[in-house]
N, CA, C and O atoms as a MOPAC input file, in Angstrom:
PM7 MOZYME 1SCF
protein

 N     10.07100 1    14.02300 1    11.39300 1
 C     10.68300 1    13.80000 1    10.10000 1
 C      9.61000 1    13.24100 1     9.16100 1
 O      8.73300 1    12.48500 1     9.57700 1
 N      9.69800 1    13.62300 1     7.91400 1
 C      8.79200 1    13.14500 1     6.87600 1
 C      9.60500 1    12.28800 1     5.90800 1
 O     10.68600 1    12.68700 1     5.47400 1
 N      9.08200 1    11.11700 1     5.57400 1
 C      9.71700 1    10.21400 1     4.61800 1
 C      8.85100 1    10.17100 1     3.37000 1
 O      7.63900 1     9.97800 1     3.46100 1
 N      9.46400 1    10.35200 1     2.20000 1
 C      8.72200 1    10.31900 1     0.93500 1
 C      9.31600 1     9.27900 1     0.00100 1
 O     10.53000 1     9.22800 1    -0.19600 1
 N      8.44300 1     8.44300 1    -0.57900 1
 C      8.83800 1     7.40100 1    -1.53100 1
 C      8.29500 1     7.72500 1    -2.90900 1
 O      7.15300 1     8.16400 1    -3.04600 1
 N      9.11000 1     7.50800 1    -3.93200 1
 C      8.64900 1     7.60500 1    -5.31300 1
 C      9.18800 1     6.40800 1    -6.08300 1
 O     10.39700 1     6.19000 1    -6.15400 1
 N      8.27800 1     5.64300 1    -6.65200 1
 C      8.70000 1     4.47700 1    -7.44200 1
 C      7.81800 1     4.31000 1    -8.67600 1
 O      7.65200 1     3.19600 1    -9.17400 1
 N      7.25300 1     5.40800 1    -9.16800 1
 C      6.36900 1     5.32500 1   -10.32900 1
 C      7.12000 1     5.30900 1   -11.65200 1
 O      6.51000 1     5.18200 1   -12.71400 1
 N      8.44500 1     5.43800 1   -11.59200 1
 C      9.27500 1     5.37300 1   -12.79000 1
 C     10.34300 1     4.29400 1   -12.57700 1
 O     10.39600 1     3.70000 1   -11.50000 1
 N     11.18300 1     4.02900 1   -13.56000 1
 C     12.23400 1     3.02000 1   -13.37400 1
 C     13.28900 1     3.42400 1   -12.33500 1
 O     14.10800 1     2.60100 1   -11.92500 1
 N     13.26200 1     4.67500 1   -11.92100 1
 C     14.18000 1     5.15900 1   -10.89300 1
 C     13.38800 1     5.32200 1    -9.59500 1
 O     12.41100 1     6.06900 1    -9.55500 1
 N     13.80400 1     4.62900 1    -8.54100 1
 C     13.16900 1     4.78600 1    -7.23100 1
 C     13.90900 1     5.87200 1    -6.47600 1
 O     15.13200 1     5.98200 1    -6.56400 1
 N     13.15900 1     6.67400 1    -5.73400 1
 C     13.80000 1     7.70900 1    -4.93300 1
 C     13.11100 1     7.82200 1    -3.58400 1
 O     11.92600 1     7.52700 1    -3.43200 1
 N     13.90000 1     8.26000 1    -2.61300 1
 C     13.41600 1     8.46400 1    -1.25300 1
 C     13.99100 1     9.78400 1    -0.77900 1
 O     15.13400 1    10.12100 1    -1.08600 1
 N     13.19400 1    10.52900 1    -0.03100 1
 C     13.66200 1    11.79000 1     0.53700 1
 C     13.22900 1    11.87700 1     1.98700 1
 O     12.16600 1    11.38900 1     2.36900 1
 N     14.07200 1    12.50700 1     2.78100 1
 C     13.76100 1    12.79700 1     4.18000 1
 C     13.62900 1    14.30100 1     4.32600 1
 O     14.47400 1    15.05400 1     3.84100 1
 N     12.57700 1    14.73800 1     4.99000 1
 C     12.32300 1    16.14800 1     5.21800 1
 C     12.14600 1    16.41300 1     6.70400 1
 O     11.71500 1    15.53600 1     7.45300 1
 N     12.48000 1    17.62000 1     7.12200 1
 C     12.19800 1    18.03200 1     8.49100 1
 C     10.70200 1    18.31200 1     8.59700 1
 O     10.00000 1    18.33900 1     7.58600 1
 N     10.21900 1    18.51800 1     9.80400 1
 C      8.80600 1    18.83900 1    10.00800 1
 C      8.41400 1    20.13200 1     9.30000 1
 O      7.25600 1    20.30700 1     8.92200 1
 N      9.37300 1    21.03800 1     9.11900 1
 C      9.08700 1    22.31300 1     8.46000 1
 C      9.20900 1    22.22400 1     6.93600 1
 O      8.97900 1    23.21500 1     6.24300 1
 N      9.56800 1    21.04700 1     6.40700 1
 C      9.65700 1    20.86100 1     4.96000 1
 C     11.04300 1    21.00500 1     4.38300 1
 O     11.21300 1    20.92400 1     3.16600 1
 N     12.04300 1    21.21800 1     5.22300 1
 C     13.42700 1    21.32900 1     4.74600 1
 C     13.94500 1    19.95300 1     4.32900 1
 O     13.80300 1    18.97800 1     5.06700 1
 N     14.54000 1    19.88600 1     3.15500 1
 C     15.11500 1    18.62700 1     2.68400 1
 C     16.33400 1    18.27000 1     3.52800 1
 O     17.28900 1    19.04300 1     3.61000 1
 N     16.29500 1    17.10700 1     4.14800 1
 C     17.41300 1    16.62500 1     4.95500 1
 C     18.36200 1    15.77000 1     4.13500 1
 O     19.58100 1    15.87900 1     4.26900 1
 N     17.80100 1    14.92000 1     3.28400 1
 C     18.61300 1    14.03300 1     2.44100 1
 C     17.70600 1    13.39000 1     1.40400 1
 O     16.50200 1    13.24500 1     1.61500 1
 N     18.30200 1    13.00900 1     0.28300 1
 C     17.55500 1    12.28200 1    -0.73700 1
 C     18.49600 1    11.35500 1    -1.48300 1
 O     19.71200 1    11.54300 1    -1.48800 1
 N     17.91000 1    10.35900 1    -2.10800 1
 C     18.69700 1     9.41200 1    -2.88300 1
 C     17.83500 1     8.73100 1    -3.91900 1
 O     16.60900 1     8.71400 1    -3.81700 1
 N     18.49400 1     8.16800 1    -4.92300 1
 C     17.76800 1     7.45200 1    -5.97100 1
 C     18.61000 1     6.29500 1    -6.47700 1
 O     19.83700 1     6.30200 1    -6.37700 1
 N     17.91900 1     5.30000 1    -7.02300 1
 C     18.57400 1     4.12000 1    -7.59700 1
 C     17.73300 1     3.59000 1    -8.74300 1
 O     16.51900 1     3.78200 1    -8.80000 1
 N     18.42400 1     2.91300 1    -9.65700 1
 C     17.70800 1     2.18200 1   -10.69700 1
 C     16.89000 1     1.11100 1    -9.99500 1
 O     17.40600 1     0.39300 1    -9.13800 1
 N     15.63200 1     1.00200 1   -10.35000 1
 C     14.75800 1     0.08200 1    -9.63000 1
 C     13.96900 1    -0.83100 1   -10.55000 1
 O     12.90600 1    -1.32100 1   -10.16700 1
 N     14.45400 1    -1.06400 1   -11.73100 1
 C     13.72800 1    -1.91200 1   -12.66500 1
 C     13.40000 1    -3.25600 1   -12.02100 1
 O     14.29000 1    -4.05600 1   -11.73200 1
 N     12.12200 1    -3.48700 1   -11.80500 1
 C     11.59700 1    -4.74100 1   -11.24500 1
 C     12.01800 1    -4.98800 1    -9.79300 1
 O     11.83000 1    -6.09400 1    -9.28800 1
 N     12.58200 1    -3.98800 1    -9.11400 1
 C     13.02200 1    -4.16100 1    -7.72000 1
 C     12.79500 1    -2.87900 1    -6.92100 1
 O     13.65400 1    -2.48100 1    -6.13300 1
 N     11.67500 1    -2.24800 1    -7.11200 1
 C     11.42500 1    -0.94800 1    -6.49600 1
 C     11.37700 1    -1.01500 1    -4.97600 1
 O     11.92500 1    -0.14200 1    -4.30300 1
 N     10.73300 1    -2.03400 1    -4.42900 1
 C     10.64200 1    -2.09500 1    -2.96500 1
 C     12.01600 1    -2.28000 1    -2.33700 1
 O     12.33400 1    -1.64900 1    -1.33000 1
 N     12.81900 1    -3.13800 1    -2.92800 1
 C     14.18500 1    -3.35500 1    -2.43300 1
 C     15.00100 1    -2.07000 1    -2.51600 1
 O     15.72100 1    -1.72200 1    -1.58000 1
 N     14.88500 1    -1.36800 1    -3.63800 1
 C     15.63300 1    -0.13000 1    -3.82800 1
 C     15.19000 1     0.93800 1    -2.83000 1
 O     16.03100 1     1.60900 1    -2.23200 1
 N     13.88800 1     1.10200 1    -2.64500 1
 C     13.38200 1     2.12200 1    -1.71600 1
 C     13.84800 1     1.85800 1    -0.28700 1
 O     14.27300 1     2.78100 1     0.40800 1
 N     13.77300 1     0.62400 1     0.14400 1
 C     14.19000 1     0.30500 1     1.51200 1
 C     15.69200 1     0.47800 1     1.70000 1
 O     16.13700 1     0.92300 1     2.75800 1
 N     16.47200 1     0.13100 1     0.68900 1
 C     17.92300 1     0.31400 1     0.77600 1
 C     18.27700 1     1.80100 1     0.81700 1
 O     19.15400 1     2.21000 1     1.57900 1
 N     17.60400 1     2.60200 1     0.00800 1
 C     17.84300 1     4.04800 1     0.01000 1
 C     17.46500 1     4.62000 1     1.37200 1
 O     18.21600 1     5.40900 1     1.94700 1
 N     16.30700 1     4.22500 1     1.88500 1
 C     15.85800 1     4.70800 1     3.18800 1
 C     16.88700 1     4.39600 1     4.27200 1
 O     17.22400 1     5.25600 1     5.08600 1
 N     17.37500 1     3.17600 1     4.27400 1
 C     18.38400 1     2.77400 1     5.25800 1
 C     19.64300 1     3.63700 1     5.13100 1
 O     20.19300 1     4.09000 1     6.13500 1
 N     20.09100 1     3.86000 1     3.90600 1
 C     21.27800 1     4.69100 1     3.67200 1
 C     21.06100 1     6.13500 1     4.15700 1
 O     21.94700 1     6.72800 1     4.77100 1
 N     19.88000 1     6.68800 1     3.87500 1
 C     19.59600 1     8.06500 1     4.25900 1
 C     19.50500 1     8.22200 1     5.76700 1
 O     20.00100 1     9.20100 1     6.32400 1
 N     18.87400 1     7.26500 1     6.42700 1
 C     18.78000 1     7.31600 1     7.88500 1
 C     20.16800 1     7.27300 1     8.51400 1
 O     20.45900 1     7.99900 1     9.46400 1
 N     21.01000 1     6.41700 1     7.97100 1
 C     22.37700 1     6.30400 1     8.49100 1
 C     23.15600 1     7.60000 1     8.23900 1
 O     23.85900 1     8.09100 1     9.12200 1
 N     23.02500 1     8.14400 1     7.03200 1
 C     23.77100 1     9.35100 1     6.66400 1
 C     23.34700 1    10.56900 1     7.48200 1
 O     24.15900 1    11.46000 1     7.73200 1
 N     22.08700 1    10.61400 1     7.89700 1
 C     21.57900 1    11.76300 1     8.65400 1
 C     21.53700 1    11.48300 1    10.15500 1
 O     21.12400 1    12.33100 1    10.94500 1
 N     21.96500 1    10.29700 1    10.52900 1
 C     21.96700 1     9.89600 1    11.94700 1
 C     20.56100 1    10.01300 1    12.54900 1
 O     20.38500 1    10.48000 1    13.67500 1
 N     19.58300 1     9.58300 1    11.78000 1
 C     18.17900 1     9.60500 1    12.20900 1
 C     17.68800 1     8.18500 1    12.41800 1
 O     18.29400 1     7.22300 1    11.94500 1
 N     16.59200 1     8.07600 1    13.12600 1
 C     15.94100 1     6.78800 1    13.36100 1
 C     14.56300 1     6.81900 1    12.71000 1
 O     13.90900 1     7.86100 1    12.67000 1
 N     14.13500 1     5.68300 1    12.20900 1
 C     12.81900 1     5.59600 1    11.57400 1
 C     11.72100 1     5.98600 1    12.56600 1
 O     10.68400 1     6.51900 1    12.16900 1
 N     11.94500 1     5.72400 1    13.83700 1
 C     10.95900 1     6.06100 1    14.87200 1
 C     10.71200 1     7.56600 1    14.97400 1
 O      9.72000 1     7.97400 1    15.57800 1
 N     11.57300 1     8.39400 1    14.40900 1
 C     11.39700 1     9.84700 1    14.42200 1
 C     10.38500 1    10.31400 1    13.37000 1
 O     10.05500 1    11.49800 1    13.30700 1
 N      9.90500 1     9.40000 1    12.56200 1
 C      9.00000 1     9.72500 1    11.46200 1
 C      7.62400 1    10.11200 1    11.97900 1
 O      7.07300 1     9.45300 1    12.86100 1
 N      7.07300 1    11.19500 1    11.42000 1
 C      5.72300 1    11.62500 1    11.78900 1
 C      4.74600 1    11.51100 1    10.61600 1
 O      3.53000 1    11.52600 1    10.81200 1
 N      5.27900 1    11.39800 1     9.40300 1
 C      4.44400 1    11.31000 1     8.19800 1
 C      5.21500 1    10.57300 1     7.11800 1
 O      6.41900 1    10.76800 1     6.95400 1
 N      4.50600 1     9.72100 1     6.38200 1
 C      5.11600 1     9.01500 1     5.25400 1
 C      4.28900 1     9.32000 1     4.01300 1
 O      3.06600 1     9.18100 1     4.01800 1
 N      4.96900 1     9.73700 1     2.95200 1
 C      4.31100 1    10.16400 1     1.72100 1
 C      4.68900 1     9.22800 1     0.57800 1
 O      5.83000 1     8.77500 1     0.48900 1
 N      3.72500 1     8.94300 1    -0.29600 1
 C      3.96300 1     8.08900 1    -1.46000 1
 C      3.60700 1     8.83200 1    -2.74100 1
 O      2.65900 1     9.61700 1    -2.77200 1
 N      4.36900 1     8.57800 1    -3.78800 1
 C      4.10300 1     9.07600 1    -5.13900 1
 C      2.91700 1     8.28500 1    -5.69200 1
 O      2.97200 1     7.05700 1    -5.76400 1
 N      1.84500 1     8.98200 1    -6.08400 1
 C      0.62900 1     8.33300 1    -6.58100 1
 C      0.55600 1     8.26500 1    -8.10100 1
 O     -0.47300 1     7.87500 1    -8.65200 1
 N      1.62800 1     8.63700 1    -8.78300 1
 C      1.64200 1     8.59100 1   -10.23500 1
 C      1.21700 1     9.92500 1   -10.82500 1
 O      1.06200 1    10.88700 1   -10.07300 1
 N      1.02500 1    10.02600 1   -12.10700 1
 C      0.98400 1     8.91100 1   -13.04600 1
 C      2.35500 1     8.26900 1   -13.22300 1
 O      3.39900 1     8.87700 1   -12.99100 1
 N      2.29700 1     7.03500 1   -13.63800 1
 C      3.50600 1     6.26400 1   -13.84600 1
 C      3.17100 1     4.79200 1   -13.88000 1
 O      2.01900 1     4.40300 1   -14.06800 1
 N      4.17900 1     3.99200 1   -13.70000 1
 C      4.01700 1     2.54400 1   -13.70400 1
 C      3.02400 1     2.12100 1   -12.62500 1
 O      3.17800 1     2.47900 1   -11.45700 1
 N      2.00700 1     1.36200 1   -13.02000 1
 C      0.99400 1     0.90800 1   -12.06900 1
 C      1.63000 1     0.09900 1   -10.93900 1
 O      1.33300 1     0.32500 1    -9.76500 1
 N      2.49200 1    -0.83100 1   -11.29000 1
 C      3.15400 1    -1.65500 1   -10.28000 1
 C      4.07300 1    -0.80900 1    -9.41100 1
 O      4.12700 1    -1.00200 1    -8.19600 1
 N      4.78900 1     0.11800 1   -10.01400 1
 C      5.66200 1     0.99800 1    -9.24600 1
 C      4.89500 1     1.84400 1    -8.25100 1
 O      5.32500 1     2.00900 1    -7.11000 1
 N      3.76200 1     2.38000 1    -8.67800 1
 C      2.93300 1     3.17500 1    -7.77800 1
 C      2.46400 1     2.30800 1    -6.61400 1
 O      2.46400 1     2.75800 1    -5.46800 1
 N      2.06600 1     1.07600 1    -6.89500 1
 C      1.62600 1     0.17300 1    -5.82700 1
 C      2.73500 1    -0.04900 1    -4.80500 1
 O      2.45900 1    -0.15100 1    -3.60900 1
 N      3.97400 1    -0.12400 1    -5.25500 1
 C      5.09900 1    -0.33600 1    -4.34700 1
 C      5.21100 1     0.81800 1    -3.36000 1
 O      5.27500 1     0.58700 1    -2.15300 1
 N      5.23400 1     2.05600 1    -3.84900 1
 C      5.36900 1     3.22100 1    -2.96700 1
 C      4.19500 1     3.32000 1    -2.00100 1
 O      4.38100 1     3.59800 1    -0.81700 1
 N      2.99500 1     3.09400 1    -2.50300 1
 C      1.80500 1     3.17800 1    -1.65400 1
 C      1.84300 1     2.08400 1    -0.58300 1
 O      1.53900 1     2.34500 1     0.58100 1
 N      2.21100 1     0.87500 1    -0.96800 1
 C      2.27500 1    -0.22500 1    -0.00300 1
 C      3.35400 1     0.01400 1     1.04900 1
 O      3.13000 1    -0.23400 1     2.23400 1
 N      4.51600 1     0.49100 1     0.62700 1
 C      5.57400 1     0.81300 1     1.59100 1
 C      5.10600 1     1.89400 1     2.55900 1
 O      5.27400 1     1.76300 1     3.77100 1
 N      4.52400 1     2.95000 1     2.02800 1
 C      4.07000 1     4.05500 1     2.87300 1
 C      3.00500 1     3.59500 1     3.86500 1
 O      3.08800 1     3.89500 1     5.05600 1
 N      2.01500 1     2.87100 1     3.37300 1
 C      0.93800 1     2.43000 1     4.25900 1
 C      1.43300 1     1.42600 1     5.29400 1
 O      1.02900 1     1.48800 1     6.45500 1
 N      2.29700 1     0.51000 1     4.89100 1
 C      2.81200 1    -0.50200 1     5.82300 1
 C      3.66400 1     0.13200 1     6.91900 1
 O      3.48500 1    -0.16800 1     8.09900 1
 N      4.59100 1     1.00900 1     6.53000 1
 C      5.44000 1     1.66600 1     7.51900 1
 C      4.62300 1     2.60300 1     8.41600 1
 O      4.86800 1     2.67700 1     9.62000 1
 N      3.66800 1     3.30900 1     7.83900 1
 C      2.82100 1     4.19800 1     8.63400 1
 C      2.02400 1     3.40100 1     9.65800 1
 O      1.88100 1     3.82600 1    10.80500 1
 N      1.51400 1     2.26900 1     9.25800 1
 C      0.76200 1     1.41300 1    10.18700 1
 C      1.67700 1     0.91800 1    11.30100 1
 O      1.31300 1     0.96700 1    12.47600 1
 N      2.85800 1     0.44300 1    10.93400 1
 C      3.80000 1    -0.08600 1    11.92700 1
 C      4.27600 1     0.98800 1    12.90200 1
 O      4.51100 1     0.70000 1    14.07600 1
 N      4.41800 1     2.22100 1    12.42400 1
 C      4.91300 1     3.32200 1    13.26100 1
 C      3.78200 1     4.13300 1    13.89400 1
 O      4.03200 1     5.03900 1    14.68900 1
 N      2.55400 1     3.80900 1    13.54300 1
 C      1.37500 1     4.55300 1    14.02500 1
 C      1.46800 1     6.03900 1    13.67500 1
 O      1.23600 1     6.90500 1    14.51700 1
 N      1.81300 1     6.31500 1    12.40800 1
 C      1.87000 1     7.70000 1    11.92200 1
 C      0.95400 1     7.83800 1    10.71100 1
 O      0.45500 1     6.84700 1    10.17600 1
 N      0.74700 1     9.06000 1    10.29600 1
 C     -0.11300 1     9.31100 1     9.14800 1
 C      0.62700 1     9.08300 1     7.84500 1
 O      1.85700 1     9.08900 1     7.79000 1
 N     -0.15800 1     8.88200 1     6.80000 1
 C      0.39200 1     8.73800 1     5.45500 1
 C     -0.36500 1     9.66700 1     4.51400 1
 O     -1.50800 1    10.04100 1     4.77300 1
 N      0.29300 1    10.02900 1     3.42200 1
 C     -0.32200 1    10.92300 1     2.44000 1
 C      0.21800 1    10.57000 1     1.06000 1
 O      1.18600 1     9.82100 1     0.92900 1
 N     -0.41200 1    11.11200 1     0.05100 1
 C      0.03000 1    10.89100 1    -1.31700 1
 C      0.27300 1    12.19700 1    -2.03700 1
 O     -0.27800 1    13.23800 1    -1.67800 1
 N      1.10500 1    12.12800 1    -3.05600 1
 C      1.38900 1    13.28700 1    -3.91600 1
 C      1.51400 1    12.77300 1    -5.34000 1
 O      2.02000 1    11.67300 1    -5.56300 1
 N      1.05900 1    13.55800 1    -6.30100 1
 C      1.19800 1    13.12600 1    -7.69300 1
 C      2.64600 1    13.31200 1    -8.14000 1
 O      3.39900 1    14.08700 1    -7.54900 1
 N      3.01300 1    12.60200 1    -9.17400 1
 C      4.36100 1    12.73800 1    -9.73800 1
 C      4.64500 1    14.17900 1   -10.13200 1
 O      5.77600 1    14.64600 1    -9.99800 1
 N      3.63800 1    14.88500 1   -10.61300 1
 C      3.81800 1    16.27200 1   -11.04100 1
 C      4.15700 1    17.17700 1    -9.85800 1
 O      4.89400 1    18.15000 1   -10.01400 1
 N      3.62300 1    16.86200 1    -8.67700 1
 C      3.93600 1    17.64800 1    -7.48000 1
 C      5.37800 1    17.44400 1    -7.03100 1
 O      5.92400 1    18.27000 1    -6.29900 1
 N      5.99500 1    16.35600 1    -7.46400 1
 C      7.33700 1    16.01200 1    -7.01000 1
 C      8.43700 1    16.48600 1    -7.94600 1
 O      9.62000 1    16.30300 1    -7.65700 1
 N      8.06000 1    17.09100 1    -9.05900 1
 C      9.04700 1    17.57200 1   -10.02900 1
 C      9.65500 1    18.87400 1    -9.52600 1
 O      8.94300 1    19.76300 1    -9.06000 1
 N     10.94700 1    18.97800 1    -9.62100 1
 C     11.66000 1    20.17800 1    -9.18100 1
 C     11.18600 1    21.39700 1    -9.94700 1
 O     11.00400 1    21.34300 1   -11.16400 1
 N     10.98900 1    22.48800 1    -9.24200 1
 C     10.56200 1    23.72800 1    -9.89400 1
 C     11.72300 1    24.55500 1   -10.41000 1
 O     11.51700 1    25.52700 1   -11.13800 1
 N     12.95200 1    24.17900 1   -10.03900 1
 C     14.11900 1    24.95700 1   -10.49100 1
 C     14.94300 1    24.22900 1   -11.54600 1
 O     16.05800 1    24.64900 1   -11.85600 1
 N     14.41000 1    23.14500 1   -12.09900 1
 C     15.09700 1    22.41500 1   -13.15200 1
 C     14.11200 1    22.09700 1   -14.26100 1
 O     12.90200 1    22.06500 1   -14.03600 1
 N     14.62800 1    21.86200 1   -15.45100 1
 C     13.78400 1    21.49100 1   -16.57200 1
 C     13.39100 1    20.02300 1   -16.44700 1
 O     14.23000 1    19.16900 1   -16.16100 1
 N     12.12000 1    19.74200 1   -16.66200 1
 C     11.62500 1    18.37400 1   -16.61100 1
 C     11.00800 1    18.02400 1   -17.95600 1
 O     10.27300 1    18.82200 1   -18.53600 1
 N     11.30800 1    16.83900 1   -18.44400 1
 C     10.73300 1    16.36500 1   -19.70200 1
 C      9.98300 1    15.07900 1   -19.39700 1
 O     10.54800 1    14.14300 1   -18.83200 1
 N      8.71300 1    15.03500 1   -19.77100 1
 C      7.88300 1    13.87300 1   -19.50600 1
 C      7.55000 1    13.19400 1   -20.81900 1
 O      7.26300 1    13.87200 1   -21.80600 1
 N      7.58000 1    11.86500 1   -20.85200 1
 C      7.22700 1    11.15700 1   -22.09400 1
 C      5.74200 1    11.27500 1   -22.39400 1
 O      5.27000 1    10.74100 1   -23.39800 1

């Protein structure tokens, strides 16, 4: 399973993917000044909803921005900390890579 964190905007989001890249579940919450709390709560909810365990994770991905400097630090720190604790790899993706290709996106 792949876990992805995005907290470079005021909305924090987390997604779970299969090893083949299939979206298993995703969620988002308002995260103004509480991105780490929001990301961990979303992760917990998604794991419960999909009946998965964090130990099943093989890769953790973080949103590298552009976006809020502090928000980006949150996603990167969560990804690196969890990857270290689980002994799995971590990777980064830009915010532009995370934008849906089948919906209109407007960037400030």
